[in-house]
MMTF fields as JSON, N, C-alpha, C and O atoms, coordinates in Angstrom:
{
  "mmtfVersion": "1.0.0",
  "mmtfProducer": "UNKNOWN",
  "numBonds": 463,
  "numAtoms": 464,
  "numGroups": 116,
  "numChains": 1,
  "numModels": 1,
  "chainsPerModel": [1],
  "groupsPerChain": [116],
  "chainIdList": ["A"],
  "bondAtomList": [4, 2, 8, 6, 12, 10, 16, 14, 20, 18, 24, 22, 28, 26, 32, 30, 36, 34, 40, 38, 44, 42, 48, 46, 52, 50, 56, 54, 60, 58, 64, 62, 68, 66, 72, 70, 76, 74, 80, 78, 84, 82, 88, 86, 92, 90, 96, 94, 100, 98, 104, 102, 108, 106, 112, 110, 116, 114, 120, 118, 124, 122, 128, 126, 132, 130, 136, 134, 140, 138, 144, 142, 148, 146, 152, 150, 156, 154, 160, 158, 164, 162, 168, 166, 172, 170, 176, 174, 180, 178, 184, 182, 188, 186, 192, 190, 196, 194, 200, 198, 204, 202, 208, 206, 212, 210, 216, 214, 220, 218, 224, 222, 228, 226, 232, 230, 236, 234, 240, 238, 244, 242, 248, 246, 252, 250, 256, 254, 260, 258, 264, 262, 268, 266, 272, 270, 276, 274, 280, 278, 284, 282, 288, 286, 292, 290, 296, 294, 300, 298, 304, 302, 308, 306, 312, 310, 316, 314, 320, 318, 324, 322, 328, 326, 332, 330, 336, 334, 340, 338, 344, 342, 348, 346, 352, 350, 356, 354, 360, 358, 364, 362, 368, 366, 372, 370, 376, 374, 380, 378, 384, 382, 388, 386, 392, 390, 396, 394, 400, 398, 404, 402, 408, 406, 412, 410, 416, 414, 420, 418, 424, 422, 428, 426, 432, 430, 436, 434, 440, 438, 444, 442, 448, 446, 452, 450, 456, 454, 460, 458],
  "bondOrderList": [1, 1, 1, 1, 1, 1, 1, 1, 1, 1, 1, 1, 1, 1, 1, 1, 1, 1, 1, 1, 1, 1, 1, 1, 1, 1, 1, 1, 1, 1, 1, 1, 1, 1, 1, 1, 1, 1, 1, 1, 1, 1, 1, 1, 1, 1, 1, 1, 1, 1, 1, 1, 1, 1, 1, 1, 1, 1, 1, 1, 1, 1, 1, 1, 1, 1, 1, 1, 1, 1, 1, 1, 1, 1, 1, 1, 1, 1, 1, 1, 1, 1, 1, 1, 1, 1, 1, 1, 1, 1, 1, 1, 1, 1, 1, 1, 1, 1, 1, 1, 1, 1, 1, 1, 1, 1, 1, 1, 1, 1, 1, 1, 1, 1, 1],
  "groupList": [{"groupName": "PRO", "atomNameList": ["N", "CA", "C", "O"], "elementList": ["N", "C", "C", "O"], "formalChargeList": [0, 0, 0, 0], "bondAtomList": [1, 0, 2, 1, 3, 2], "bondOrderList": [1, 1, 2], "singleLetterCode": "P", "chemCompType": "L-PEPTIDE LINKING"}, {"groupName": "ASP", "atomNameList": ["N", "CA", "C", "O"], "elementList": ["N", "C", "C", "O"], "formalChargeList": [0, 0, 0, 0], "bondAtomList": [1, 0, 2, 1, 3, 2], "bondOrderList": [1, 1, 2], "singleLetterCode": "D", "chemCompType": "L-PEPTIDE LINKING"}, {"groupName": "VAL", "atomNameList": ["N", "CA", "C", "O"], "elementList": ["N", "C", "C", "O"], "formalChargeList": [0, 0, 0, 0], "bondAtomList": [1, 0, 2, 1, 3, 2], "bondOrderList": [1, 1, 2], "singleLetterCode": "V", "chemCompType": "L-PEPTIDE LINKING"}, {"groupName": "GLU", "atomNameList": ["N", "CA", "C", "O"], "elementList": ["N", "C", "C", "O"], "formalChargeList": [0, 0, 0, 0], "bondAtomList": [1, 0, 2, 1, 3, 2], "bondOrderList": [1, 1, 2], "singleLetterCode": "E", "chemCompType": "L-PEPTIDE LINKING"}, {"groupName": "LEU", "atomNameList": ["N", "CA", "C", "O"], "elementList": ["N", "C", "C", "O"], "formalChargeList": [0, 0, 0, 0], "bondAtomList": [1, 0, 2, 1, 3, 2], "bondOrderList": [1, 1, 2], "singleLetterCode": "L", "chemCompType": "L-PEPTIDE LINKING"}, {"groupName": "ARG", "atomNameList": ["N", "CA", "C", "O"], "elementList": ["N", "C", "C", "O"], "formalChargeList": [0, 0, 0, 0], "bondAtomList": [1, 0, 2, 1, 3, 2], "bondOrderList": [1, 1, 2], "singleLetterCode": "R", "chemCompType": "L-PEPTIDE LINKING"}, {"groupName": "HIS", "atomNameList": ["N", "CA", "C", "O"], "elementList": ["N", "C", "C", "O"], "formalChargeList": [0, 0, 0, 0], "bondAtomList": [1, 0, 2, 1, 3, 2], "bondOrderList": [1, 1, 2], "singleLetterCode": "H", "chemCompType": "L-PEPTIDE LINKING"}, {"groupName": "GLN", "atomNameList": ["N", "CA", "C", "O"], "elementList": ["N", "C", "C", "O"], "formalChargeList": [0, 0, 0, 0], "bondAtomList": [1, 0, 2, 1, 3, 2], "bondOrderList": [1, 1, 2], "singleLetterCode": "Q", "chemCompType": "L-PEPTIDE LINKING"}, {"groupName": "CYS", "atomNameList": ["N", "CA", "C", "O"], "elementList": ["N", "C", "C", "O"], "formalChargeList": [0, 0, 0, 0], "bondAtomList": [1, 0, 2, 1, 3, 2], "bondOrderList": [1, 1, 2], "singleLetterCode": "C", "chemCompType": "L-PEPTIDE LINKING"}, {"groupName": "GLY", "atomNameList": ["N", "CA", "C", "O"], "elementList": ["N", "C", "C", "O"], "formalChargeList": [0, 0, 0, 0], "bondAtomList": [1, 0, 2, 1, 3, 2], "bondOrderList": [1, 1, 2], "singleLetterCode": "G", "chemCompType": "PEPTIDE LINKING"}, {"groupName": "LYS", "atomNameList": ["N", "CA", "C", "O"], "elementList": ["N", "C", "C", "O"], "formalChargeList": [0, 0, 0, 0], "bondAtomList": [1, 0, 2, 1, 3, 2], "bondOrderList": [1, 1, 2], "singleLetterCode": "K", "chemCompType": "L-PEPTIDE LINKING"}, {"groupName": "ALA", "atomNameList": ["N", "CA", "C", "O"], "elementList": ["N", "C", "C", "O"], "formalChargeList": [0, 0, 0, 0], "bondAtomList": [1, 0, 2, 1, 3, 2], "bondOrderList": [1, 1, 2], "singleLetterCode": "A", "chemCompType": "L-PEPTIDE LINKING"}, {"groupName": "TYR", "atomNameList": ["N", "CA", "C", "O"], "elementList": ["N", "C", "C", "O"], "formalChargeList": [0, 0, 0, 0], "bondAtomList": [1, 0, 2, 1, 3, 2], "bondOrderList": [1, 1, 2], "singleLetterCode": "Y", "chemCompType": "L-PEPTIDE LINKING"}, {"groupName": "ASN", "atomNameList": ["N", "CA", "C", "O"], "elementList": ["N", "C", "C", "O"], "formalChargeList": [0, 0, 0, 0], "bondAtomList": [1, 0, 2, 1, 3, 2], "bondOrderList": [1, 1, 2], "singleLetterCode": "N", "chemCompType": "L-PEPTIDE LINKING"}, {"groupName": "SER", "atomNameList": ["N", "CA", "C", "O"], "elementList": ["N", "C", "C", "O"], "formalChargeList": [0, 0, 0, 0], "bondAtomList": [1, 0, 2, 1, 3, 2], "bondOrderList": [1, 1, 2], "singleLetterCode": "S", "chemCompType": "L-PEPTIDE LINKING"}, {"groupName": "PHE", "atomNameList": ["N", "CA", "C", "O"], "elementList": ["N", "C", "C", "O"], "formalChargeList": [0, 0, 0, 0], "bondAtomList": [1, 0, 2, 1, 3, 2], "bondOrderList": [1, 1, 2], "singleLetterCode": "F", "chemCompType": "L-PEPTIDE LINKING"}, {"groupName": "ILE", "atomNameList": ["N", "CA", "C", "O"], "elementList": ["N", "C", "C", "O"], "formalChargeList": [0, 0, 0, 0], "bondAtomList": [1, 0, 2, 1, 3, 2], "bondOrderList": [1, 1, 2], "singleLetterCode": "I", "chemCompType": "L-PEPTIDE LINKING"}, {"groupName": "MET", "atomNameList": ["N", "CA", "C", "O"], "elementList": ["N", "C", "C", "O"], "formalChargeList": [0, 0, 0, 0], "bondAtomList": [1, 0, 2, 1, 3, 2], "bondOrderList": [1, 1, 2], "singleLetterCode": "M", "chemCompType": "L-PEPTIDE LINKING"}, {"groupName": "TRP", "atomNameList": ["N", "CA", "C", "O"], "elementList": ["N", "C", "C", "O"], "formalChargeList": [0, 0, 0, 0], "bondAtomList": [1, 0, 2, 1, 3, 2], "bondOrderList": [1, 1, 2], "singleLetterCode": "W", "chemCompType": "L-PEPTIDE LINKING"}, {"groupName": "THR", "atomNameList": ["N", "CA", "C", "O"], "elementList": ["N", "C", "C", "O"], "formalChargeList": [0, 0, 0, 0], "bondAtomList": [1, 0, 2, 1, 3, 2], "bondOrderList": [1, 1, 2], "singleLetterCode": "T", "chemCompType": "L-PEPTIDE LINKING"}],
  "groupTypeList": [0, 1, 2, 3, 4, 5, 6, 7, 8, 9, 3, 10, 4, 5, 11, 3, 11, 3, 11, 11, 12, 11, 7, 11, 9, 2, 13, 11, 14, 2, 3, 0, 15, 16, 11, 1, 17, 11, 11, 11, 12, 11, 18, 11, 1, 4, 2, 2, 8, 5, 11, 9, 11, 14, 19, 4, 11, 3, 4, 8, 11, 11, 9, 16, 9, 14, 2, 4, 2, 0, 15, 11, 11, 11, 2, 1, 1, 6, 7, 19, 5, 13, 11, 3, 12, 4, 2, 9, 11, 1, 11, 11, 2, 4, 4, 10, 7, 1, 1, 19, 4, 11, 11, 5, 4, 7, 7, 2, 4, 7, 19, 4, 4, 11, 1, 0],
  "groupIdList": [1, 2, 3, 4, 5, 6, 7, 8, 9, 10, 11, 12, 13, 14, 15, 16, 17, 18, 19, 20, 21, 22, 23, 24, 25, 26, 27, 28, 29, 30, 31, 32, 33, 34, 35, 36, 37, 38, 39, 40, 41, 42, 43, 44, 45, 46, 47, 48, 49, 50, 51, 52, 53, 54, 55, 56, 57, 58, 59, 60, 61, 62, 63, 64, 65, 66, 67, 68, 69, 70, 71, 72, 73, 74, 75, 76, 77, 78, 79, 80, 81, 82, 83, 84, 85, 86, 87, 88, 89, 90, 91, 92, 93, 94, 95, 96, 97, 98, 99, 100, 101, 102, 103, 104, 105, 106, 107, 108, 109, 110, 111, 112, 113, 114, 115, 116],
  "secStructList": [7, 7, 7, 7, 3, 3, 3, 3, 7, 7, 1, 6, 6, 2, 2, 2, 2, 2, 2, 2, 2, 2, 2, 2, 6, 7, 7, 3, 3, 3, 3, 1, 7, 7, 1, 7, 2, 2, 2, 2, 2, 2, 2, 7, 1, 3, 3, 3, 3, 7, 7, 7, 2, 2, 2, 2, 2, 2, 2, 2, 2, 2, 6, 7, 3, 3, 3, 3, 7, 7, 7, 6, 6, 1, 4, 4, 4, 2, 2, 2, 2, 2, 2, 2, 2, 2, 2, 2, 6, 6, 1, 3, 3, 3, 7, 7, 7, 1, 6, 6, 2, 2, 2, 2, 2, 2, 2, 2, 2, 2, 2, 2, 2, 2, 7, 7],
  "xCoordList": [107.098, 107.106, 108.422, 109.104, 108.755, 109.967, 109.713, 108.833, 110.485, 110.289, 111.592, 112.666, 111.477, 112.616, 112.255, 111.133, 113.207, 112.988, 113.91, 115.061, 113.365, 114.152, 113.924, 112.793, 114.981, 114.872, 115.69, 116.906, 115.01, 115.691, 115.845, 114.852, 117.081, 117.267, 118.233, 118.476, 118.779, 119.784, 121.151, 121.248, 122.192, 123.557, 123.96, 124.68, 123.508, 123.92, 123.561, 124.33, 122.415, 121.953, 122.13, 121.694, 122.756, 122.85, 123.551, 123.007, 124.726, 125.486, 124.714, 124.693, 124.086, 123.302, 122.119, 121.839, 121.438, 120.294, 120.746, 120.114, 121.832, 122.347, 122.709, 122.41, 123.352, 123.74, 122.518, 122.509, 121.496, 120.279, 119.582, 119.141, 119.477, 118.863, 119.692, 119.137, 121.011, 121.879, 121.745, 121.671, 121.713, 121.58, 120.246, 120.168, 119.208, 117.877, 117.701, 116.682, 118.683, 118.583, 117.582, 116.975, 117.41, 116.436, 117.143, 118.163, 116.59, 117.114, 116.677, 115.516, 117.61, 117.251, 118.314, 119.514, 117.837, 118.703, 118.517, 117.431, 119.576, 119.503, 120.154, 121.311, 119.395, 119.855, 119.751, 118.784, 120.735, 120.644, 119.575, 118.985, 119.328, 118.347, 117.859, 118.646, 116.58, 116.01, 115.623, 114.682, 116.346, 116.1, 114.86, 114.112, 114.641, 113.519, 112.388, 112.255, 111.582, 110.495, 109.431, 108.81, 109.209, 108.221, 108.622, 107.778, 109.888, 110.37, 110.288, 109.951, 110.591, 110.517, 109.077, 108.834, 108.132, 106.727, 106.267, 105.492, 106.726, 106.355, 106.89, 106.259, 108.03, 108.655, 107.922, 107.845, 107.388, 106.854, 105.441, 104.621, 105.186, 103.834, 103.2, 101.976, 104.038, 103.598, 104.678, 105.867, 104.258, 105.212, 104.984, 103.849, 106.061, 106.028, 106.723, 107.887, 105.998, 106.566, 105.878, 104.939, 106.37, 105.73, 104.462, 104.106, 103.789, 102.495, 102.405, 101.39, 103.471, 103.434, 102.506, 102.276, 101.982, 100.995, 101.538, 100.841, 102.751, 103.312, 103.493, 103.192, 103.977, 104.155, 102.819, 102.718, 101.8, 100.492, 99.904, 99.242, 100.135, 99.67, 100.365, 99.733, 101.661, 102.397, 101.86, 101.698, 101.586, 101.036, 99.689, 99.425, 98.843, 97.53, 97.685, 97.006, 98.564, 98.776, 99.308, 98.97, 100.148, 100.731, 99.799, 100.005, 98.778, 97.835, 98.43, 98.097, 99.305, 99.99, 99.454, 99.303, 99.17, 98.787, 99.988, 101.135, 99.711, 100.82, 100.559, 99.422, 101.655, 101.637, 102.247, 103.408, 101.467, 101.878, 102.236, 101.491, 103.39, 103.862, 104.071, 105.151, 103.049, 103.16, 104.323, 104.606, 104.988, 106.069, 105.465, 104.657, 105.852, 105.223, 105.396, 104.546, 106.472, 106.731, 106.214, 106.524, 105.437, 104.901, 103.966, 103.239, 104.001, 103.181, 101.711, 101.161, 101.087, 99.663, 99.293, 98.135, 100.269, 100.04, 99.328, 98.503, 99.657, 98.955, 99.19, 98.34, 100.319, 100.557, 99.579, 99.204, 99.169, 98.167, 96.855, 96.209, 96.457, 95.217, 95.337, 94.38, 96.502, 96.724, 96.535, 95.834, 97.162, 97.103, 95.679, 95.262, 94.938, 93.562, 92.703, 91.779, 92.997, 92.247, 92.426, 91.446, 93.667, 93.898, 93.39, 92.922, 93.476, 92.922, 91.42, 90.879, 90.749, 89.314, 88.935, 87.805, 89.868, 89.634, 90.134, 90.204, 90.48, 91.018, 92.268, 92.494, 93.074, 94.297, 95.554, 96.666, 95.379, 96.551, 96.225, 95.067, 97.286, 97.229, 98.017, 99.084, 97.506, 98.145, 98.76, 98.084, 100.045, 100.734, 101.369, 102.068, 101.134, 101.747, 103.19, 103.516, 104.044, 105.442, 105.556, 105.418, 105.811, 106.031, 106.887, 107.421, 107.017, 107.891, 107.416, 108.199, 106.17, 105.647, 105.634, 105.129, 106.178, 106.104, 106.698, 106.064, 107.876, 108.533, 107.671, 107.499, 107.137, 106.309, 105.014, 104.581, 104.395, 103.146, 103.383, 102.569, 104.489, 104.818, 105.05, 104.579, 105.764, 105.991, 104.66, 104.471, 103.749, 102.441, 101.65, 101.071, 101.623, 100.891, 101.487, 100.752, 102.808, 103.447, 103.203, 102.964, 103.26, 102.979, 101.538, 101.277, 100.612, 99.208, 99.029, 98.335, 99.645, 99.524, 100.194, 99.702, 101.3, 101.961, 101.106, 101.087, 100.402, 99.563, 98.301, 97.785, 97.801, 96.559, 96.657, 96.084, 97.389, 97.598, 96.293, 96.279],
  "yCoordList": [53.241, 54.126, 54.894, 55.133, 55.267, 56.031, 57.494, 58.14, 58.004, 59.369, 60.138, 59.654, 61.333, 62.245, 63.521, 64.016, 64.042, 65.266, 66.363, 66.13, 67.558, 68.756, 69.665, 70.079, 69.98, 70.681, 71.969, 71.94, 73.085, 74.376, 74.669, 74.764, 74.814, 74.98, 76.093, 76.31, 76.789, 77.791, 77.132, 75.939, 77.906, 77.359, 76.886, 75.896, 77.577, 77.27, 75.843, 75.205, 75.33, 73.999, 72.938, 71.799, 73.301, 72.378, 71.068, 69.996, 71.127, 69.91, 69.024, 67.802, 69.636, 68.875, 68.174, 67.011, 68.872, 68.279, 67.148, 66.093, 67.361, 66.312, 65.063, 63.947, 65.243, 64.106, 63.362, 62.132, 64.097, 63.459, 62.639, 61.521, 63.18, 62.43, 61.198, 60.121, 61.345, 60.211, 59.113, 57.931, 59.504, 58.528, 57.791, 56.607, 58.481, 57.868, 57.117, 56.459, 57.212, 56.532, 57.171, 56.49, 58.49, 59.22, 59.928, 60.589, 59.781, 60.456, 61.92, 62.235, 62.809, 64.221, 65.125, 64.885, 66.167, 67.238, 68.4, 68.971, 68.744, 69.817, 71.056, 71.027, 72.137, 73.362, 74.539, 74.64, 75.426, 76.592, 77.581, 78.295, 77.617, 78.56, 78.034, 77.507, 78.173, 77.781, 79.064, 79.751, 79.379, 80.626, 80.534, 81.504, 79.39, 79.229, 78.457, 77.246, 79.179, 78.526, 77.97, 76.955, 78.605, 78.08, 76.685, 75.793, 76.49, 75.166, 74.182, 73.015, 74.64, 73.766, 73.317, 72.143, 74.231, 73.86, 72.926, 72.003, 73.147, 72.265, 70.856, 69.884, 70.734, 69.44, 68.704, 67.476, 69.444, 68.863, 68.304, 68.836, 67.225, 66.691, 67.163, 67.211, 67.509, 67.945, 68.852, 68.637, 69.869, 70.785, 70.789, 70.903, 70.665, 70.818, 72.138, 72.325, 73.067, 74.406, 75.167, 74.679, 76.369, 77.305, 77.831, 77.399, 78.757, 79.208, 80.724, 81.331, 81.323, 82.754, 83.037, 82.164, 84.231, 84.581, 84.417, 83.885, 84.858, 84.742, 83.285, 82.904, 82.481, 81.053, 80.403, 79.626, 80.71, 80.095, 80.574, 79.803, 81.823, 82.316, 81.561, 81.204, 81.318, 80.551, 79.128, 78.611, 78.496, 77.134, 77.103, 76.203, 78.078, 78.141, 78.347, 77.693, 79.242, 79.504, 78.271, 78.023, 77.494, 76.289, 75.087, 74.083, 75.182, 74.077, 72.867, 71.73, 73.101, 72.011, 71.877, 72.866, 70.645, 70.364, 70.528, 70.478, 70.723, 70.995, 70.483, 70.245, 70.325, 70.101, 71.364, 71.681, 72.077, 73.384, 73.316, 72.769, 73.882, 73.965, 75.448, 75.985, 76.111, 77.549, 77.877, 77.137, 78.998, 79.483, 79.888, 80.815, 79.199, 79.38, 80.79, 81.256, 81.467, 82.797, 83.93, 85.095, 83.605, 84.649, 85.572, 85.132, 86.843, 87.842, 87.434, 87.121, 87.44, 87.116, 85.755, 85.522, 84.862, 83.515, 83.558, 82.698, 84.568, 84.748, 83.593, 83.333, 82.892, 81.786, 80.636, 79.938, 80.437, 79.394, 79.759, 78.901, 81.009, 81.431, 81.308, 80.918, 81.637, 81.447, 79.974, 79.647, 79.102, 77.663, 77.137, 76.305, 77.61, 77.137, 77.398, 76.636, 78.46, 78.76, 77.646, 77.187, 77.207, 76.132, 74.794, 73.968, 74.572, 73.339, 73.298, 72.253, 74.426, 74.507, 74.257, 73.864, 74.48, 74.237, 72.852, 72.551, 72.011, 70.663, 70.698, 69.79, 71.735, 71.874, 71.679, 71.719, 71.465, 71.364, 70.587, 70.415, 70.132, 69.54, 70.483, 70.96, 70.753, 71.667, 70.872, 70.066, 71.099, 70.491, 71.593, 72.454, 71.571, 72.544, 72.139, 70.953, 73.133, 72.869, 72.653, 73.587, 71.406, 71.065, 69.806, 69.372, 69.221, 68.058, 66.825, 65.895, 66.789, 65.614, 65.808, 64.951, 66.915, 67.23, 66.136, 65.729, 65.656, 64.659, 63.413, 62.914, 62.915, 61.705, 61.962, 61.121, 63.116, 63.426, 63.661, 63.254, 64.314, 64.53, 63.191, 62.979, 62.299, 60.973, 60.268, 59.666, 60.338, 59.69, 60.298, 59.566, 61.611, 62.282, 61.924, 61.626, 61.951, 61.634, 60.185, 59.902, 59.268, 57.863, 57.691, 56.928, 58.387, 58.319, 58.869, 58.264, 60.002, 60.6, 59.741, 59.661, 59.105, 58.213, 56.989, 56.497, 56.505, 55.32, 55.63, 54.768, 56.861, 57.241, 58.69, 59.588, 58.912, 60.291, 60.944, 62.104],
  "zCoordList": [128.001, 126.843, 126.74, 127.737, 125.526, 125.275, 125.639, 125.069, 126.584, 127.067, 126.906, 127.263, 126.365, 126.269, 127.014, 126.913, 127.753, 128.504, 128.01, 127.641, 128.017, 127.742, 128.935, 129.191, 129.668, 130.939, 130.888, 130.698, 131.058, 131.181, 132.664, 133.385, 133.122, 134.565, 134.953, 136.14, 133.989, 134.322, 134.45, 134.736, 134.238, 134.265, 135.657, 135.788, 136.689, 138.063, 138.473, 139.192, 138.034, 138.442, 137.362, 137.531, 136.276, 135.137, 135.495, 135.231, 136.078, 136.399, 137.371, 137.221, 138.359, 139.338, 138.667, 138.956, 137.784, 137.083, 136.169, 136.127, 135.439, 134.553, 135.344, 134.917, 136.493, 137.33, 137.856, 137.898, 138.254, 138.774, 137.697, 137.96, 136.493, 135.397, 135.052, 134.833, 135.002, 134.678, 135.727, 135.389, 136.993, 138.079, 137.991, 138.318, 137.555, 137.441, 136.124, 135.917, 135.239, 133.95, 133.006, 132.18, 133.129, 132.323, 131.169, 131.364, 129.971, 128.788, 128.833, 128.569, 129.168, 129.324, 128.717, 128.845, 128.056, 127.578, 128.549, 128.642, 129.265, 130.254, 129.655, 129.234, 129.624, 128.976, 129.938, 130.694, 129.915, 130.787, 130.322, 131.134, 128.996, 128.452, 127.11, 126.323, 126.85, 125.56, 124.832, 125.228, 123.779, 123.046, 122.16, 122.041, 121.547, 120.617, 121.294, 121.124, 122.06, 122.792, 121.851, 122.166, 120.714, 119.761, 119.308, 119.23, 119.012, 118.608, 119.769, 119.57, 120.968, 122.141, 122.381, 122.661, 122.275, 122.448, 121.332, 121.584, 120.118, 119.003, 119.223, 118.806, 119.865, 120.151, 121.273, 121.262, 122.232, 123.468, 123.311, 122.563, 124.032, 124.168, 125.471, 125.594, 126.437, 127.758, 128.325, 128.09, 129.074, 129.689, 131.196, 131.659, 131.954, 133.406, 133.692, 133.337, 134.342, 134.503, 135.625, 136.254, 135.853, 136.771, 136.102, 135.006, 136.762, 136.258, 136.122, 136.466, 135.619, 135.336, 134.164, 133.327, 134.1, 133.075, 131.657, 130.792, 131.407, 130.052, 129.654, 128.523, 130.57, 130.283, 129.963, 129.014, 130.741, 130.487, 129.167, 128.472, 128.815, 127.511, 126.385, 125.391, 126.536, 125.53, 125.418, 124.313, 126.551, 126.532, 125.82, 125.022, 126.106, 125.452, 123.948, 123.156, 123.559, 122.132, 121.414, 120.257, 122.11, 121.512, 121.612, 120.929, 122.458, 122.618, 123.31, 122.974, 124.269, 124.965, 126.384, 127.101, 126.777, 128.154, 129.066, 128.622, 130.348, 131.256, 132.658, 133.068, 133.37, 134.807, 135.388, 135.128, 136.17, 136.668, 138.144, 138.957, 138.473, 139.853, 140.147, 139.895, 140.678, 140.927, 141.866, 142.808, 141.59, 142.439, 143.771, 143.835, 144.832, 146.14, 146.703, 147.462, 146.349, 146.902, 146.015, 146.263, 144.995, 144.113, 144.897, 145.788, 144.552, 145.233, 145.206, 144.149, 146.374, 146.529, 145.939, 145.591, 145.826, 145.295, 143.938, 143.634, 143.131, 141.853, 140.885, 140.033, 140.989, 140.064, 140.303, 139.361, 141.54, 141.802, 141.127, 140.526, 141.217, 140.555, 139.039, 138.37, 138.498, 137.06, 136.695, 135.738, 137.461, 137.185, 137.296, 136.491, 138.275, 138.465, 137.235, 136.951, 136.51, 135.288, 134.262, 133.674, 134.038, 133.069, 133.58, 132.796, 134.872, 135.442, 135.183, 134.823, 135.364, 135.119, 133.674, 133.386, 132.764, 131.333, 130.911, 129.72, 131.892, 131.633, 130.76, 129.96, 130.91, 130.12, 130.955, 130.428, 132.272, 133.141, 134.405, 134.785, 135.031, 136.366, 137.263, 136.876, 138.444, 139.389, 140.528, 141.167, 140.781, 141.911, 142.743, 142.208, 144.031, 144.929, 145.208, 145.249, 145.398, 145.722, 147.22, 148.01, 147.599, 148.997, 149.048, 148.027, 150.231, 150.402, 149.646, 149.451, 149.22, 148.513, 146.995, 146.27, 146.514, 145.086, 144.211, 143.238, 144.519, 143.658, 143.501, 142.389, 144.591, 144.528, 143.765, 142.977, 143.993, 143.294, 141.809, 140.98, 141.464, 140.059, 139.367, 138.25, 140.018, 139.446, 139.188, 138.131, 140.139, 139.988, 138.826, 138.024, 138.733, 137.655, 136.299, 135.358, 136.192, 134.913, 134.513, 133.339, 135.469, 135.156, 134.685, 133.755, 135.313, 134.906, 133.491, 132.675, 133.201, 131.867, 130.798, 129.672, 131.135, 130.175, 129.871, 128.743, 130.887, 130.708, 129.915, 129.204, 130.036, 129.359, 128.892, 129.509, 127.795, 127.333, 126.953, 126.543]
}
């Protein structure tokens, strides 16, 4: 399937992210900051992101499914609890940030692409 990515990563990691996508042959627009999140959500079919409360509220308002990777160092692991709420509503997939994240994310994305 034809896949386009839009990745917000901050200026510090932009060149590294662009190089990684190019090496993998992935069509990606890497941006340091997305000012118009409403337009970005309208463009997206799926969002891969952290699980802060504001982000999850935006996802719910936009009605977009997501793959959530909670920030592991968040106080009291609150992002995992935030993510579990959307998982319970069948609106998200939760992936923990660890050494297997890349492989698990690839598997989840391939599954979602095969059966949206």
